[in-house]
C-alpha positions as CSV (number, residue, x, y, z in Angstrom):
1,M,-132.5,-10.7,47.2
2,T,-129.8,-10.1,43.7
3,S,-131.9,-8.5,40.9
4,A,-132.4,-10.7,37.8
5,S,-130.0,-7.9,36.1
6,E,-126.8,-8.5,38.1
7,L,-127.0,-12.2,36.9
8,R,-126.7,-11.7,33.3
9,S,-123.7,-13.5,31.5
10,G,-122.1,-9.7,29.2
11,K,-123.9,-11.8,26.2
12,T,-125.8,-8.9,24.3
13,H,-127.8,-9.1,21.0
14,R,-124.8,-8.8,18.8
15,D,-123.2,-12.3,20.5
16,E,-125.8,-14.1,18.9
17,N,-125.9,-16.7,15.8
18,F,-128.5,-14.9,14.1
19,P,-129.5,-11.2,13.5
20,V,-131.6,-9.5,16.8
21,A,-133.5,-6.4,16.1
22,S,-130.8,-5.7,12.6
23,W,-130.7,-2.6,10.7
24,I,-133.1,-4.5,8.3
25,I,-135.8,-4.4,10.6
26,H,-137.6,-1.3,10.7
27,P,-136.8,0.8,13.7
28,R,-140.4,1.2,14.9
29,H,-140.1,-2.2,16.1
30,R,-136.6,-2.4,17.5
31,E,-137.1,-0.7,21.0
32,L,-140.1,-3.9,21.6
33,I,-137.8,-6.5,20.1
34,L,-134.5,-5.5,22.3
35,A,-137.3,-5.5,25.3
36,F,-137.8,-8.9,24.5
37,Y,-134.1,-10.1,24.0
38,N,-133.4,-8.5,27.1
39,F,-135.8,-10.4,29.4
40,V,-135.2,-13.9,27.5
41,R,-131.6,-13.1,27.7
42,T,-131.7,-12.4,31.5
43,A,-133.9,-15.6,32.1
44,D,-131.8,-17.5,30.0
45,D,-128.9,-16.5,31.9
46,I,-130.1,-17.4,35.2
47,A,-131.5,-21.2,34.2
48,D,-127.4,-21.0,32.7
49,H,-125.7,-19.9,35.6
50,A,-123.0,-21.8,37.3
51,M,-123.8,-20.6,40.9
52,L,-127.0,-20.6,41.3
53,D,-128.9,-24.2,42.7
54,A,-131.9,-25.1,40.9
55,P,-134.7,-23.9,43.6
56,T,-132.7,-20.3,43.5
57,K,-133.0,-20.3,39.5
58,L,-136.4,-20.9,40.0
59,K,-137.4,-18.6,42.0
60,Y,-136.1,-16.2,40.0
61,L,-137.8,-17.1,37.1
62,D,-141.1,-17.1,38.7
63,L,-139.9,-13.2,39.9
64,L,-139.3,-12.5,36.3
65,E,-143.0,-13.8,35.6
66,A,-144.7,-12.1,38.3
67,E,-143.1,-9.5,37.2
68,L,-143.9,-9.3,33.6
69,L,-147.7,-9.7,34.6
70,G,-147.3,-6.5,36.6
71,R,-146.9,-8.3,39.9
72,G,-143.6,-5.6,40.9
73,E,-141.3,-3.1,39.9
74,T,-138.0,-4.3,40.7
75,Q,-136.5,-6.5,37.9
76,A,-136.1,-3.9,34.9
77,E,-136.2,-6.5,32.3
78,A,-139.7,-7.5,33.2
79,V,-141.0,-4.2,33.7
80,A,-139.6,-3.0,30.9
81,L,-140.9,-5.7,28.2
82,R,-144.3,-5.2,30.0
83,K,-144.2,-2.1,29.2
84,A,-143.2,-1.6,25.7
85,L,-146.2,-4.8,24.9
86,A,-148.5,-2.9,26.8
87,A,-147.5,0.1,24.3
88,R,-148.5,-1.9,21.4
89,G,-151.3,-3.8,22.7
90,M,-150.0,-7.4,23.2
91,P,-149.8,-10.2,25.5
92,P,-146.9,-11.4,26.8
93,R,-147.7,-15.3,26.0
94,H,-144.5,-15.9,24.1
95,A,-142.1,-14.0,26.9
96,L,-144.3,-16.9,29.1
97,D,-144.0,-19.9,27.0
98,L,-140.0,-19.1,26.8
99,L,-140.0,-19.5,30.9
100,T,-141.3,-22.6,30.6
101,A,-138.3,-23.6,28.5
102,F,-135.8,-21.9,31.0
103,R,-137.4,-24.1,33.7
104,M,-137.0,-27.4,31.4
105,D,-133.7,-26.3,31.6
106,V,-133.2,-26.2,35.4
107,T,-135.0,-29.5,35.7
108,K,-134.4,-32.1,32.5
109,L,-131.3,-32.6,31.9
110,R,-131.8,-35.8,29.4
111,Y,-134.1,-36.1,26.4
112,E,-135.4,-39.5,25.3
113,D,-136.1,-39.1,21.5
114,W,-136.4,-36.3,18.7
115,D,-139.9,-35.4,19.9
116,E,-139.1,-34.7,23.2
117,V,-136.5,-32.5,21.8
118,I,-139.3,-31.0,19.2
119,H,-141.6,-30.1,23.0
120,Y,-138.6,-28.5,24.3
121,C,-138.3,-26.7,21.0
122,R,-141.4,-25.9,21.4
123,Y,-140.9,-23.7,24.2
124,S,-137.2,-22.4,24.2
125,A,-137.5,-21.6,20.1
126,M,-141.0,-21.7,18.6
127,P,-142.2,-18.3,20.7
128,V,-139.2,-16.3,19.5
129,G,-140.2,-16.6,15.9
130,R,-144.0,-16.2,16.5
131,F,-143.3,-13.1,18.4
132,M,-141.9,-11.6,15.6
133,L,-144.5,-12.3,13.7
134,D,-146.7,-11.1,15.8
135,V,-144.6,-7.9,15.9
136,H,-145.1,-7.2,12.3
137,G,-148.3,-8.4,12.4
138,E,-147.8,-11.5,10.2
139,S,-150.9,-13.9,10.2
140,T,-150.5,-16.8,11.9
141,S,-150.9,-19.4,8.9
142,T,-147.0,-18.4,8.8
143,W,-146.4,-20.3,12.2
144,P,-145.7,-23.9,10.8
145,A,-142.7,-22.4,8.3
146,S,-141.6,-20.5,11.7
147,D,-141.8,-23.1,14.1
148,A,-139.4,-25.5,11.8
149,L,-137.1,-22.5,11.2
150,C,-136.9,-21.8,14.8
151,A,-136.8,-25.4,16.0
152,G,-134.1,-25.9,13.3
153,L,-131.8,-22.9,15.2
154,Q,-132.2,-24.5,17.9
155,I,-131.1,-28.0,17.3
156,N,-128.4,-26.3,15.1
157,N,-127.4,-24.7,18.6
158,H,-127.7,-28.1,20.7
159,L,-125.3,-29.7,17.9
160,Q,-123.1,-26.8,18.1
161,D,-122.6,-26.3,21.6
162,C,-123.0,-30.3,22.8
163,G,-120.0,-30.6,24.2
164,K,-119.9,-27.3,26.6
165,D,-123.1,-27.9,27.5
166,Y,-121.9,-31.5,29.0
167,R,-119.2,-30.2,30.4
168,N,-120.5,-27.0,32.2
169,L,-124.5,-28.0,32.8
170,N,-124.6,-31.5,32.4
171,R,-127.1,-30.7,30.0
172,V,-127.5,-32.9,27.5
173,Y,-130.3,-32.0,24.3
174,L,-128.9,-35.0,22.3
175,P,-132.1,-37.7,22.1
176,R,-130.8,-41.0,24.2
177,N,-132.4,-43.2,21.6
178,A,-130.3,-41.5,18.4
179,L,-126.8,-42.3,21.1
180,E,-128.4,-45.6,21.7
181,A,-128.2,-47.0,18.5
182,V,-124.8,-45.9,17.3
183,G,-123.5,-47.5,20.7
184,A,-122.1,-43.7,21.9
185,K,-122.2,-42.9,25.5
186,V,-123.3,-39.6,26.8
187,D,-119.7,-38.9,28.8
188,E,-118.1,-38.8,25.2
189,L,-119.2,-35.6,25.3
190,G,-116.9,-34.7,27.9
191,L,-113.9,-36.3,25.6
192,L,-111.7,-33.4,23.2
193,K,-113.0,-34.9,19.8
194,S,-115.8,-37.4,19.1
195,S,-115.2,-41.0,18.9
196,P,-116.2,-42.4,15.7
197,A,-119.9,-43.4,17.0
198,L,-120.5,-40.1,18.7
199,L,-119.4,-38.4,15.4
200,K,-121.9,-40.2,13.4
201,C,-125.0,-39.7,15.7
202,L,-124.0,-35.9,15.4
203,Q,-123.6,-35.7,12.2
204,D,-126.8,-38.2,11.7
205,L,-128.7,-35.5,13.9
206,A,-127.3,-32.9,11.7
207,V,-128.9,-34.6,8.5
208,R,-132.6,-34.8,10.6
209,N,-132.3,-31.3,11.2
210,D,-131.2,-30.4,7.7
211,V,-134.9,-31.5,6.2
212,L,-136.6,-29.9,9.5
213,L,-135.2,-26.2,8.3
214,G,-136.6,-27.1,4.9
215,E,-139.8,-27.1,6.3
216,G,-138.9,-23.4,7.2
217,R,-137.8,-21.8,3.9
218,P,-141.2,-21.1,2.5
219,L,-141.2,-18.6,5.5
220,A,-139.8,-16.0,3.6
221,A,-142.4,-15.6,1.2
222,E,-145.2,-16.2,3.5
223,V,-144.9,-13.3,5.4
224,K,-145.6,-9.6,3.7
225,D,-143.5,-7.8,5.6
226,F,-141.1,-6.7,3.5
227,R,-137.9,-5.9,5.8
228,L,-138.8,-9.0,7.7
229,G,-138.6,-11.6,4.6
230,L,-135.3,-10.0,4.4
231,E,-134.6,-10.9,7.8
232,V,-135.8,-14.0,7.6
233,S,-133.7,-14.8,4.2
234,V,-130.7,-13.9,6.1
235,I,-131.7,-16.2,9.1
236,Q,-132.4,-18.7,7.0
237,S,-129.0,-19.0,4.9
238,F,-127.4,-18.7,8.6
239,A,-129.1,-21.8,9.7
240,D,-128.3,-23.3,6.3
241,R,-124.8,-23.0,6.2
242,I,-124.8,-24.0,9.7
243,V,-126.0,-27.3,9.4
244,S,-124.1,-28.0,6.4
245,M,-121.0,-27.8,8.0
246,L,-122.2,-29.9,10.8
247,K,-122.8,-32.7,8.9
248,V,-119.4,-33.1,8.0
249,R,-117.7,-31.5,11.1
250,D,-117.1,-32.4,14.7
251,P,-118.3,-29.4,17.0
252,L,-116.0,-31.2,20.2
253,S,-112.9,-30.8,18.5
254,E,-113.7,-27.7,16.2
255,R,-115.7,-24.4,16.1
256,V,-118.6,-24.7,14.0
257,H,-119.4,-21.5,13.8
258,L,-119.5,-18.8,10.5
259,K,-116.3,-16.7,10.4
260,P,-117.7,-12.5,10.3
261,V,-116.7,-12.7,6.2
262,E,-118.7,-15.9,6.0
263,F,-121.7,-13.8,7.8
264,M,-121.1,-11.2,5.5
265,F,-121.3,-12.7,2.4
266,A,-123.9,-15.4,3.7
267,S,-126.6,-11.9,4.3
268,V,-125.5,-10.1,1.2
269,G,-126.5,-13.2,-0.8
270,A,-129.8,-14.0,1.0
271,I,-130.6,-10.2,1.0
272,G,-130.1,-9.8,-3.1
273,S,-131.7,-13.3,-3.3
274,E,-135.2,-11.8,-1.7
275,I,-135.1,-8.7,-3.2
276,A,-134.8,-10.1,-6.8
277,R,-137.5,-12.8,-5.5
278,R,-140.1,-10.1,-4.4
279,T,-139.4,-7.6,-7.3
280,F,-138.9,-10.0,-10.4
281,G,-141.2,-13.1,-8.7
282,R,-139.3,-16.0,-9.3
283,G,-142.4,-18.2,-8.6
284,P,-143.3,-20.3,-5.3
285,V,-140.9,-21.5,-3.0
286,S,-140.2,-25.4,-3.3
287,K,-141.8,-27.5,-0.8
288,P,-139.4,-28.8,1.7
289,A,-139.1,-32.5,2.3
290,P,-141.5,-34.2,4.5
291,R,-140.1,-34.5,7.9
292,A,-138.0,-37.5,9.3
């Protein structure tokens, strides 16, 4: 059986929409975070692999889970994460949750409504933030804001890649009832430009996601670790900028991503603002608007 490593897409932590184990994070955490990332990236690439059928994908995901839990030594990413977690006395629960999401990617191609999408994010995105918080010894009281930010990041990605997901994987994360409400059809995602109805659906979802991201905005102030607070501020800044673009652009006809110079300015601005807040205290972070 081919090892999971050989099925990797070649994408690394440097290719993500958000920083992964960046220089901001303390070096003592990098090995564990990268082990977690490599395990997750491998499982994600298996779930998205164009040449594997569903039963084979599920078999590989089961194998990764088994070896993460100590039953085998053949899958390098699973063994590396298992050892890294053991060295810190941490359980594998967040990685196991992510495997649940990847199994959903294999078996579930459509979502009925916003709540179903959020349920998917519970396994596909929220565990990443919870893992980072656990690595830094943060309280579980930070989880609600983290969950909102991570889900918002995931939905940004769903909107950015909606055309590619449909064309390459026949996978649609846009809620069926949101498409139906504006008279848009799923097969319009295969076009090179959104129809007026589809564009309205995409931009309406971006507006709703902006509210969700607002619920994550207090997170940087809630975490105690200084470096993690800076990292969260940068990630929030990226997410806010991307959702603002999604509210006015068409992801089918243009690439809705931050350019390198925009990444740089967003990072510098977010780091500066968070340092000022922690150093001089600008008062409490405003409460987000209620979720739509």
